[in-house]
VOPAGU-2260 file (C-alpha; in pm, 1 decimal, decimal comma):
REM VOPAGU-2260
SITE   aa  ch    i         X         Y         Z
SITE  MET   A    0    7269,7   11245,9    1000,0
SITE  ILE   A    1    7399,1   11608,3    1064,4
SITE  LEU   A    2    7037,9   11716,8    1154,8
SITE  PHE   A    3    7015,7   11426,1    1402,7
SITE  SER   A    4    7347,2   11480,2    1553,6
SITE  SER   A    5    7266,5   11853,6    1612,7
SITE  ARG   A    6    6926,0   11767,3    1774,2
SITE  LEU   A    7    7109,3   11510,0    2001,2
SITE  TYR   A    8    7372,4   11751,3    2105,5
SITE  ALA   A    9    7100,1   12008,2    2191,2
SITE  GLN   A   10    6920,6   11750,9    2405,4
SITE  GLU   A   11    7225,3   11650,3    2585,9
SITE  ASP   A   12    7347,4   12006,2    2663,0
SITE  THR   A   13    7059,5   12251,6    2724,7
SITE  VAL   A   14    7279,1   12457,7    2959,9
SITE  THR   A   15    7533,2   12532,5    2696,7
SITE  SER   A   16    7245,2   12619,5    2435,4
SITE  ARG   A   17    7054,9   12849,0    2684,2
SITE  LEU   A   18    7362,9   13044,1    2810,1
SITE  LEU   A   19    7456,7   13099,6    2432,4
SITE  ARG   A   20    7128,9   13230,5    2347,3
SITE  GLU   A   21    7128,0   13462,1    2637,0
SITE  ILE   A   22    7473,8   13601,8    2556,7
SITE  ALA   A   23    7384,8   13654,8    2196,4
SITE  ALA   A   24    7057,5   13833,6    2302,7
SITE  GLU   A   25    7239,2   14074,8    2507,1
SITE  GLN   A   26    7476,7   14165,1    2218,0
SITE  TYR   A   27    7436,2   14507,8    2065,2
SITE  GLN   A   28    7335,8   14472,1    1697,2
SITE  SER   A   29    7393,9   14823,5    1591,7
SITE  ASP   A   30    7573,7   15142,3    1716,0
SITE  SER   A   31    7436,7   15322,7    1997,4
SITE  PHE   A   32    7629,2   15430,3    2307,9
SITE  TYR   A   33    7785,7   15084,8    2265,8
SITE  TYR   A   34    7911,9   14998,8    1927,3
SITE  ALA   A   35    7779,4   14717,9    1717,7
SITE  GLY   A   36    7896,9   14376,6    1874,7
SITE  MET   A   37    7978,1   14486,5    2208,0
SITE  PHE   A   38    7822,2   14405,9    2549,3
SITE  ALA   A   39    7718,3   14629,9    2823,7
SITE  SER   A   40    7922,1   14689,3    3126,1
SITE  HIS   A   41    7893,5   14912,8    3440,5
SITE  ARG   A   42    8142,8   15081,8    3671,1
SITE  TYR   A   43    8046,0   15168,4    4019,9
SITE  TYR   A   44    8199,8   15436,4    4223,8
SITE  GLY   A   45    8198,4   15273,7    4581,9
SITE  TYR   A   46    8190,9   14902,4    4655,3
SITE  PRO   A   47    7955,9   14699,0    4649,0
SITE  ASP   A   48    7638,5   14925,2    4615,2
SITE  GLY   A   49    7797,4   15262,3    4460,7
SITE  LYS   A   50    7640,9   15464,1    4181,3
SITE  ARG   A   51    7623,3   15266,0    3863,7
SITE  LYS   A   52    7714,5   15411,8    3512,2
SITE  HIS   A   53    7731,9   15254,6    3180,7
SITE  ASP   A   54    8090,7   15226,6    3047,9
SITE  ASN   A   55    8165,5   15128,6    2682,3
SITE  ASN   A   56    8493,6   14990,8    2727,4
SITE  VAL   A   57    8620,6   14701,3    2497,2
SITE  PHE   A   58    8751,2   14492,4    2772,9
SITE  PHE   A   59    8473,1   14274,2    2862,7
SITE  THR   A   60    8364,2   14233,0    2483,0
SITE  GLY   A   61    8708,7   14125,5    2414,7
SITE  LEU   A   62    8722,4   13867,8    2707,3
SITE  ILE   A   63    8398,3   13745,0    2595,5
SITE  ALA   A   64    8504,4   13693,2    2234,7
SITE  MET   A   65    8845,2   13550,3    2352,5
SITE  THR   A   66    8666,5   13307,1    2582,3
SITE  LEU   A   67    8422,8   13204,0    2335,2
SITE  GLY   A   68    8698,4   13131,6    2075,0
SITE  GLU   A   69    8872,0   12886,4    2310,9
SITE  ILE   A   70    8561,0   12678,8    2356,7
SITE  GLN   A   71    8453,6   12702,0    1990,9
SITE  ASN   A   72    8563,4   12348,8    1903,5
SITE  GLU   A   73    8378,5   12198,8    2182,7
SITE  LEU   A   74    8029,2   12314,2    2039,9
SITE  ARG   A   75    7841,8   12139,6    1777,3
SITE  GLY   A   76    7554,3   12232,6    1534,8
SITE  PRO   A   77    7338,6   12540,9    1621,6
SITE  ASP   A   78    7556,3   12599,5    1927,4
SITE  SER   A   79    7862,8   12618,3    1727,3
SITE  ILE   A   80    7711,3   12853,0    1449,0
SITE  LEU   A   81    7575,6   13097,4    1725,1
SITE  CYS   A   82    7914,0   13096,3    1906,1
SITE  LEU   A   83    8096,5   13185,4    1592,4
SITE  LYS   A   84    7834,0   13461,5    1498,8
SITE  ILE   A   85    7872,6   13622,9    1847,1
SITE  ARG   A   86    8258,7   13629,4    1805,7
SITE  LYS   A   87    8260,8   13781,2    1461,5
SITE  LEU   A   88    8016,5   14044,6    1544,4
SITE  ALA   A   89    8228,6   14140,1    1850,1
SITE  GLN   A   90    8533,4   14163,7    1638,4
SITE  GLN   A   91    8364,2   14442,4    1433,4
SITE  SER   A   92    8387,8   14670,4    1749,9
SITE  PHE   A   93    8751,8   14637,3    1791,3
SITE  PRO   A   94    8882,4   14904,0    1536,6
SITE  HIS   A   95    8703,1   15170,3    1748,9
SITE  PHE   A   96    8965,0   15096,3    2024,0
SITE  GLN   A   97    9271,0   15051,2    1795,9
SITE  HIS   A   98    9575,0   15301,9    1810,5
SITE  LYS   A   99    9505,6   15613,9    1597,1
SITE  SER   A  100    9804,6   15546,6    1379,1
SITE  GLY   A  101    9675,0   15216,7    1266,3
SITE  ARG   A  102    9906,5   14990,1    1450,1
SITE  GLN   A  103    9738,5   14702,8    1637,8
SITE  THR   A  104    9773,5   14817,8    1985,8
SITE  TYR   A  105    9442,3   14869,1    2173,1
SITE  ASN   A  106    9296,2   15090,5    2444,7
SITE  PHE   A  107    9047,8   15020,4    2712,2
SITE  TRP   A  108    8826,8   15310,1    2579,8
SITE  ARG   A  109    8777,2   15428,6    2233,5
SITE  THR   A  110    9056,1   15615,3    2051,9
SITE  ASN   A  111    8903,7   15839,7    1776,8
SITE  PRO   A  112    8804,6   16060,6    1936,7
SITE  SER   A  113    8967,7   15972,3    2268,9
SITE  MET   A  114    8742,7   15899,7    2563,9
SITE  VAL   A  115    8813,4   15840,9    2955,4
SITE  PHE   A  116    8534,4   15747,6    3186,0
SITE  PRO   A  117    8233,3   15777,0    2951,1
SITE  ASN   A  118    7934,4   15913,1    3105,2
SITE  SER   A  119    8116,4   16136,4    3356,3
SITE  TRP   A  120    8132,3   16480,9    3230,1
SITE  PHE   A  121    8380,9   16572,9    3523,4
SITE  LEU   A  122    8640,1   16273,9    3467,2
SITE  ASN   A  123    8609,9   16302,0    3096,8
SITE  LEU   A  124    8747,0   16658,5    3121,7
SITE  PHE   A  125    9096,0   16486,9    3186,2
SITE  ARG   A  126    9099,0   16351,1    2830,0
SITE  LYS   A  127    9188,8   16714,0    2702,9
SITE  TRP   A  128    9529,1   16693,8    2869,2
SITE  HIS   A  129    9590,1   16318,2    2936,6
SITE  SER   A  130    9408,6   16045,3    2758,0
SITE  LEU   A  131    9481,7   15685,8    2853,6
SITE  PRO   A  132    9748,6   15524,3    2644,0
SITE  ASP   A  133    9699,7   15185,1    2490,8
SITE  ASP   A  134    9781,0   14880,0    2725,0
SITE  ILE   A  135    9926,9   14532,1    2687,0
SITE  ASP   A  136    9637,4   14386,9    2864,2
SITE  ASP   A  137    9362,3   14480,6    2615,7
SITE  THR   A  138    9601,4   14440,0    2320,1
SITE  SER   A  139    9676,5   14078,3    2441,7
SITE  ILE   A  140    9304,8   13995,3    2478,8
SITE  LEU   A  141    9189,0   14165,2    2161,4
SITE  LEU   A  142    9456,6   13996,1    1933,9
SITE  LEU   A  143    9364,5   13663,0    2094,3
SITE  ALA   A  144    9004,0   13726,0    2047,2
SITE  MET   A  145    9047,9   13810,1    1666,1
SITE  GLU   A  146    9296,7   13533,1    1617,3
SITE  ALA   A  147    9553,1   13782,4    1476,1
SITE  ASP   A  148    9815,4   13651,2    1245,2
SITE  SER   A  149   10177,3   13578,4    1371,0
SITE  THR   A  150   10319,4   13891,4    1202,1
SITE  THR   A  151   10076,1   14117,8    1384,8
SITE  ALA   A  152   10147,0   13921,9    1714,1
SITE  LEU   A  153   10526,1   13979,6    1693,1
SITE  ALA   A  154   10491,1   14346,2    1618,9
SITE  ALA   A  155   10297,1   14385,2    1924,2
SITE  LYS   A  156   10544,0   14171,3    2125,6
SITE  GLU   A  157   10826,2   14412,9    2019,3
SITE  LEU   A  158   10646,0   14729,7    2118,4
SITE  MET   A  159   10569,3   14564,8    2457,1
SITE  GLU   A  160   10921,6   14483,4    2499,2
SITE  GLN   A  161   11011,5   14843,3    2424,3
SITE  HIS   A  162   10799,2   14951,7    2723,8
SITE  ALA   A  163   10904,5   14695,9    2985,9
SITE  ASN   A  164   11050,2   14803,7    3315,0
SITE  THR   A  165   11416,2   14904,4    3226,1
SITE  VAL   A  166   11694,8   15106,1    3360,8
SITE  ASN   A  167   11583,0   15385,2    3151,0
SITE  TYR   A  168   11231,1   15410,8    3309,8
SITE  GLY   A  169   11227,2   15228,9    3654,5
SITE  ILE   A  170   10926,6   15115,5    3840,3
SITE  LYS   A  171   10866,7   15317,7    4155,8
SITE  ASN   A  172   10553,1   15142,2    4301,4
SITE  THR   A  173   10616,3   14771,0    4381,2
SITE  PHE   A  174   10824,0   14607,3    4645,0
SITE  LYS   A  175   11167,9   14691,3    4665,5
SITE  LYS   A  176   11290,7   14345,0    4604,5
SITE  TYR   A  177   11111,3   14350,3    4259,3
SITE  ARG   A  178   11208,3   14692,9    4118,6
SITE  GLY   A  179   11517,6   14554,9    3932,0
SITE  ILE   A  180   11324,9   14288,4    3737,8
SITE  PRO   A  181   11264,8   14383,6    3367,8
SITE  ALA   A  182   10916,7   14249,8    3334,2
SITE  TYR   A  183   10659,7   14390,1    3116,9
SITE  SER   A  184   10465,1   14699,8    3222,4
SITE  THR   A  185   10098,2   14770,4    3180,5
SITE  TRP   A  186   10122,5   15079,2    2951,1
SITE  PHE   A  187   10254,9   15140,7    2606,2
SITE  GLY   A  188   10281,4   15519,4    2669,8
SITE  LYS   A  189   10616,4   15648,5    2764,0
SITE  ASN   A  190   10462,8   15922,4    2978,5
SITE  MET   A  191   10287,6   15668,5    3209,2
SITE  PRO   A  192   10466,5   15540,8    3503,0
SITE  ILE   A  193   10587,1   15166,5    3482,0
SITE  ASP   A  194   10320,9   14942,2    3625,8
SITE  PHE   A  195   10336,2   14590,4    3732,4
SITE  ASP   A  196    9998,7   14399,7    3743,9
SITE  ALA   A  197   10013,2   14035,9    3810,8
SITE  CYS   A  198    9690,3   13951,8    3624,4
SITE  VAL   A  199    9803,6   14168,6    3319,6
SITE  LEU   A  200   10133,3   13986,0    3322,6
SITE  SER   A  201    9938,8   13647,1    3315,4
SITE  ASN   A  202    9732,9   13750,6    3018,9
SITE  THR   A  203   10051,6   13869,8    2848,0
SITE  LEU   A  204   10244,1   13550,6    2896,9
SITE  TYR   A  205    9919,2   13359,5    2790,8
SITE  PHE   A  206    9938,9   13573,9    2458,1
SITE  MET   A  207   10318,3   13501,4    2414,5
SITE  HIS   A  208   10266,6   13132,6    2475,6
SITE  THR   A  209    9972,6   13110,7    2218,2
SITE  TYR   A  210   10200,0   13251,8    1943,2
SITE  ASN   A  211   10524,1   13061,6    2073,8
SITE  MET   A  212   10688,5   13385,0    2164,4
SITE  ALA   A  213   10755,8   13342,7    2523,1
SITE  ASN   A  214   11127,4   13325,0    2487,8
SITE  SER   A  215   11265,1   13662,6    2538,0
SITE  LYS   A  216   11439,7   13867,1    2844,0
SITE  ALA   A  217   11124,1   14019,3    2914,3
SITE  ASP   A  218   10918,5   13693,0    2922,2
SITE  ASN   A  219   11151,3   13539,4    3150,9
SITE  ALA   A  220   11175,4   13838,5    3378,7
SITE  THR   A  221   10775,6   13810,9    3383,4
SITE  VAL   A  222   10797,3   13443,7    3476,7
SITE  GLN   A  223   11044,4   13539,7    3761,6
SITE  LEU   A  224   10824,6   13818,2    3887,3
SITE  LEU   A  225   10512,1   13589,2    3889,7
SITE  ASP   A  226   10704,9   13300,4    4040,8
SITE  ALA   A  227   10798,7   13548,1    4327,6
SITE  PHE   A  228   10437,3   13694,4    4365,8
SITE  ILE   A  229   10303,3   13334,8    4398,9
SITE  ARG   A  230   10585,3   13195,5    4609,2
SITE  HIS   A  231   10528,7   13477,1    4870,6
SITE  ARG   A  232   10156,6   13432,2    4843,8
SITE  GLU   A  233   10111,3   13798,1    4795,8
SITE  TYR   A  234    9798,7   13721,1    4591,5
SITE  LEU   A  235    9645,8   13668,6    4924,2
SITE  SER   A  236    9826,7   13926,9    5137,1
SITE  ASP   A  237    9856,4   14202,4    4887,9
SITE  PRO   A  238    9632,2   14154,3    4594,7
SITE  ALA   A  239    9551,4   14507,7    4516,9
SITE  TYR   A  240    9902,4   14600,8    4536,5
SITE  ILE   A  241   10051,8   14346,9    4303,9
SITE  SER   A  242    9749,1   14367,6    4077,6
SITE  PRO   A  243    9590,6   14708,6    4104,8
SITE  HIS   A  244    9367,5   14646,7    3790,5
SITE  TYR   A  245    9204,6   14336,0    3918,2
SITE  ALA   A  246    9268,8   14351,0    4287,2
SITE  ARG   A  247    9106,9   14046,5    4437,1
SITE  SER   A  248    9253,8   13724,8    4538,3
SITE  PRO   A  249    8991,3   13487,8    4376,9
SITE  VAL   A  250    9040,9   13670,6    4028,5
SITE  LEU   A  251    9429,2   13651,4    4071,3
SITE  ILE   A  252    9430,5   13274,7    4133,3
SITE  TYR   A  253    9177,9   13240,9    3831,7
SITE  HIS   A  254    9452,1   13411,2    3597,3
SITE  PHE   A  255    9745,4   13206,9    3746,4
SITE  ALA   A  256    9537,4   12878,6    3714,4
SITE  ARG   A  257    9449,2   12948,7    3351,4
SITE  LEU   A  258    9807,2   13022,9    3250,0
SITE  ILE   A  259    9940,4   12727,3    3439,0
SITE  GLY   A  260    9668,4   12500,7    3314,0
SITE  LYS   A  261    9711,6   12578,4    2949,0
SITE  TYR   A  262   10096,9   12654,4    2943,7
SITE  PRO   A  263   10261,1   12463,9    3223,1
SITE  ASP   A  264   10589,9   12651,7    3239,9
SITE  ALA   A  265   10852,8   12464,7    3441,9
SITE  VAL   A  266   10896,5   12750,8    3696,9
SITE  LEU   A  267   10514,7   12827,1    3764,6
SITE  ILE   A  268   10389,5   12476,3    3756,3
SITE  GLN   A  269   10571,3   12425,1    4078,1
SITE  HIS   A  270   10315,9   12636,5    4261,5
SITE  ARG   A  271   10012,8   12410,1    4138,8
SITE  GLU   A  272    9940,0   12253,2    4478,5
SITE  GLN   A  273    9985,3   12568,2    4672,3
SITE  LEU   A  274    9746,6   12743,4    4438,4
SITE  ALA   A  275    9487,3   12473,1    4456,3
SITE  LYS   A  276    9492,7   12461,1    4838,8
SITE  ASP   A  277    9461,4   12837,3    4845,4
SITE  ALA   A  278    9173,1   12821,0    4588,2
SITE  GLN   A  279    8989,9   12570,9    4807,6
SITE  MET   A  280    9016,8   12780,6    5118,9
SITE  LEU   A  281    8868,8   13084,3    4951,4
SITE  LEU   A  282    8606,2   12881,0    4780,9
SITE  LYS   A  283    8497,4   12741,0    5127,9
SITE  GLU   A  284    8502,2   13098,7    5270,7
SITE  SER   A  285    8321,7   13272,6    4980,1
SITE  ARG   A  286    7961,1   13384,5    4986,4
SITE  ASP   A  287    7973,5   13513,9    4624,5
SITE  GLU   A  288    7846,7   13259,3    4371,3
SITE  MET   A  289    8064,1   13400,6    4087,7
SITE  ASP   A  290    8366,2   13376,9    4291,9
SITE  LYS   A  291    8316,2   13010,4    4359,1
SITE  ILE   A  292    8263,9   12972,8    3967,4
SITE  ILE   A  293    8611,6   13103,0    3902,0
SITE  LEU   A  294    8758,1   12924,6    4190,9
SITE  SER   A  295    8612,3   12616,4    4089,9
SITE  THR   A  296    8735,3   12658,4    3726,5
SITE  SER   A  297    9078,5   12734,9    3856,8
SITE  LEU   A  298    9088,2   12413,6    4047,7
SITE  MET   A  299    8997,2   12213,1    3752,1
SITE  TRP   A  300    9261,7   12402,7    3553,1
SITE  LEU   A  301    9514,9   12280,8    3846,2
SITE  GLY   A  302    9401,5   11923,4    3799,7
SITE  GLU   A  303    9200,1   11917,5    4117,8
SITE  GLU   A  304    8848,2   11801,4    4187,9
SITE  ALA   A  305    8619,9   12104,3    4209,2
SITE  PRO   A  306    8266,3   12127,1    4361,3
SITE  VAL   A  307    7971,1   12160,7    4131,0
SITE  ILE   A  308    7815,8   12510,8    4153,4
SITE  ASP   A  309    7458,6   12529,0    4064,4
SITE  ILE   A  310    7452,4   12820,9    3794,5
SITE  LYS   A  311    7061,6   12827,2    3819,0
SITE  LYS   A  312    7091,6   12998,4    4155,1
SITE  ILE   A  313    7353,3   13249,7    4046,5
SITE  ASP   A  314    7259,9   13619,1    4001,5
SITE  VAL   A  315    7460,6   13760,2    3723,4
SITE  ASN   A  316    7370,4   14109,9    3819,5
SITE  GLY   A  317    7517,6   14061,8    4185,0
SITE  ASP   A  318    7814,6   14212,7    4353,3
SITE  PHE   A  319    8090,9   14008,9    4158,1
SITE  VAL   A  320    8377,0   14240,7    4034,7
SITE  PHE   A  321    8635,8   14119,9    3785,6
SITE  PHE   A  322    8821,6   14455,1    3710,3
SITE  VAL   A  323    8900,7   14767,9    3914,9
SITE  ALA   A  324    9020,9   15117,5    3773,0
SITE  GLY   A  325    9221,3   15238,6    4080,2
SITE  PHE   A  326    9390,4   15568,3    4071,4
SITE  ASN   A  327    9638,8   15421,9    4318,4
SITE  SER   A  328    9802,9   15218,9    4028,3
SITE  LEU   A  329    9947,9   15548,1    3917,8
SITE  LEU   A  330   10090,2   15658,1    4248,5
SITE  PRO   A  331   10458,7   15615,8    4368,6
SITE  ASP   A  332   10515,2   15447,1    4697,3
SITE  PRO   A  333   10441,4   15479,3    4971,5
SITE  TYR   A  334   10118,2   15633,4    4852,6
SITE  LYS   A  335   10015,3   15310,8    4619,6
SITE  LYS   A  336   10084,2   15076,6    4926,0
SITE  PHE   A  337    9859,9   15294,7    5138,5
SITE  PHE   A  338    9570,4   15352,1    4909,8
SITE  SER   A  339    9552,2   14992,0    4762,6
SITE  GLY   A  340    9209,5   14856,1    4812,3
SITE  TYR   A  341    9079,1   15193,3    4930,4
SITE  HIS   A  342    8730,9   15224,2    4784,7
SITE  LEU   A  343    8724,1   15600,1    4754,8
SITE  ILE   A  344    8980,9   15608,6    4478,8
SITE  SER   A  345    8864,2   15295,5    4285,4
SITE  TYR   A  346    8592,9   15221,3    4031,8
SITE  TYR   A  347    8460,2   14880,3    4018,5
SITE  TYR   A  348    8346,0   14710,5    3693,5
SITE  ARG   A  349    8081,0   14456,1    3631,7
SITE  CYS   A  350    7943,4   14286,3    3308,4
SITE  PRO   A  351    7655,2   14042,3    3349,6
SITE  THR   A  352    7726,5   13897,8    3018,5
SITE  TYR   A  353    8064,3   13801,9    3088,9
SITE  ASN   A  354    7963,7   13649,1    3411,5
SITE  LYS   A  355    7739,4   13400,2    3203,4
SITE  VAL   A  356    8067,7   13335,0    2975,2
SITE  LEU   A  357    8240,4   13240,2    3297,3
SITE  MET   A  358    7952,6   12997,7    3383,9
SITE  LEU   A  359    7955,9   12855,0    3042,9
SITE  GLN   A  360    8351,6   12797,6    3059,1
SITE  ASN   A  361    8300,1   12626,1    3394,2
SITE  HIS   A  362    8016,5   12403,5    3264,0
SITE  LEU   A  363    8215,8   12301,8    2937,6
SITE  LEU   A  364    8535,4   12244,0    3129,3
SITE  ARG   A  365    8363,5   12001,6    3377,2
SITE  LYS   A  366    8184,3   11837,7    3106,7
SITE  ARG   A  367    8524,1   11781,2    2917,2
SITE  LEU   A  368    8701,4   11672,6    3214,9
SITE  ALA   A  369    8405,6   11404,7    3282,5
SITE  SER   A  370    8414,1   11267,1    2922,6
SITE  THR   A  371    8800,2   11189,5    2958,6
SITE  LYS   A  372    8730,7   10965,9    3269,0
SITE  GLN   A  373    8467,6   10753,5    3099,8
């Protein structure tokens, strides 16, 4: 009976099986430039066709493991076994990016020895005087990906609150109307400027809600800040300013929709209709098939009908950018505002395997919603 059920599932959903096999085939099985369990990602200096270099950050590997973890229960038979195998192998790479002290906060790049901008001898010289501190984005993503216990999650939350925007620090590079809001900052390091990023804050609240911890002053302040960003539609007018590390409107809407769809906060859920209309507008205007995928997914999370995107036509090695490393994020105003979205001081990140995971997420969400209507 189990064998029959597995075969039937595979016959019914060849798209899922094919994508999972391709994802598994692209995962590193042993240490090289990438650690075992990781997936290749690339950074580009210049957009969209700048010089490409491999970049062994943990960010995309963490996102892949986290997203696969969220769809694990929707899989059956060989697909479920393969998904779990991918996730477990990805988790083996995480310790390379953990804080040197052993505390469970995580860095974008490896920590022992520290590294910044791998494959760039010039930029890597900066690690001698200023390595990148751990951040709440990678920490939230990796702890979710490894399904950390509640004690570990609470310890991370306490550290995040210690580095929120406070009177002692004070953010210098956001709209003046937001500078007094004690929301979470991107960085753990006390020597780093306080930094607000709308997508990072969305991921952090997602983490807090998952562990039933979204109940502190910093959490309420973060909701207040996201509410203002969305209400004023600054994800359309100033995406690179309110989210310097993600920087693009479709990606911002994707993060907002994921948070609201899974954890419908009473304040943020009021913006569901507005976000849906803007997602529909961007989807009609977009020429990038991966942007269409994440906007389609966003619409489904927001409870709206979404057009079917033919994933067979998508080039996962195209120009789609999910993450941006912009030096403007560290600048005080007015310089941050002036340089937001300025390509000459930004590095653009792509991960073809993560694109496939986003396609798989979209496919399974559509399948799930269709089954509930039957």
